[in-house]
C-alpha positions, 0 to 999 in steps of 0.5 A, spaced: 313 477 190 316 470 193 313 466 198 317 464 204 314 458 207 316 456 214 314 449 216 315 447 224 314 440 226 310 440 233 312 432 234 318 435 237 319 441 242 321 447 238 324 453 241 323 460 237 329 465 240 326 472 240 332 478 240 332 485 238 334 492 241 328 492 247 330 484 248 337 482 248 335 475 252 336 468 248 331 465 253 325 461 248 319 465 247 315 459 244 315 452 245 310 447 241 309 440 241 303 435 242 302 437 249 304 444 249 301 446 243 299 453 243 291 453 243 290 457 237 293 452 233 289 446 235 283 450 232 286 450 225 285 445 220 288 444 213 281 446 210 280 452 214 287 456 214 287 462 219 289 469 215 293 474 218 294 480 213 297 476 207 300 471 211 297 464 212 297 459 218 295 452 217 296 446 222 296 440 217 293 434 222 296 428 218 303 431 218 303 434 224 306 440 222 304 448 222 305 451 216 307 459 216 306 462 209 309 469 209 309 473 203 316 476 202 320 480 197 328 479 196 331 486 193 338 485 190 343 492 191 350 490 188 352 484 192 347 485 197 340 482 198 335 484 203 329 481 205 322 485 205 316 483 209 309 486 210 312 489 216 318 492 213 325 490 211 328 484 215 334 487 219 341 484 219 344 484 226 351 486 225 356 481 230 361 485 233 368 482 232 369 479 239 362 475 237 365 473 230 372 471 233 368 466 238 364 463 232 370 462 228 374 459 234 368 454 235 368 453 228 376 452 228 376 447 234 370 443 231 374 442 224 380 440 228 377 435 233 373 432 227 380 431 224 378 435 218 385 438 219 391 435 222 394 441 225 393 449 226 398 450 221 394 446 215 387 449 217 391 457 217 393 455 210 386 453 208 382 458 211 388 463 209 389 466 216 395 467 221 396 461 225 396 466 232 389 469 230 386 461 229 390 459 236 387 466 240 380 465 237 380 457 239 382 460 246 376 464 246 372 457 246 375 456 254 371 462 256 366 460 262 360 459 259 356 465 263 361 470 259 360 466 252 353 467 253 354 474 255 358 475 249 354 471 244 347 474 246 349 480 248 346 480 255 349 486 258 352 482 264 359 482 261 361 487 256 368 486 254 373 488 248 376 484 243 383 486 245 382 484 252 379 477 250 385 475 245 390 477 250 392 470 254 387 469 260 387 464 266 383 457 264 380 456 271 373 460 270 373 463 277 380 466 275 377 468 269 372 472 272 376 476 277 381 477 270 376 480 266 372 484 272 379 488 271 379 489 263 371 489 262 367 495 261 361 492 265 360 486 269 356 482 273 356 485 281 354 478 284 359 474 279 
């Protein structure tokens, strides 16, 4: 068994996002830092780690760190690797095509803005993707922030299809909301 060690620095606020079938929100569920360190971690010391099954949680006072040790097993089958913890295998979240396109759009626009590529044509040649696909994915980055959040976090407020989003849409966010209300599977009643 391999051991996964996660070290969180408590000197800076850290937000842990929790998502799952029951909780699809992107709200922080834990924040740590000197002022808001959880009470159970203040009592930890390097000489006295707290054990949870085979897992350990230590507070390293000198480094101002929280050290979490979790035993894992990496199982490789074909080209796929699965991480198994004492609680069972870690499930990989399958991204929708729309989520993937939006993430690609943000990545591609960053590459263009940073000057890594001078044009969409050069980027398309390097990525081995059609120029039109890159342009459509980059256009997704112009979606209203609440629509992007609903797509990425699967909040359920806006449920859109990739076909609807890759077609031309208005650039003003208020007009976008009206436009996508006609095409959405589900949309917020007050939005």
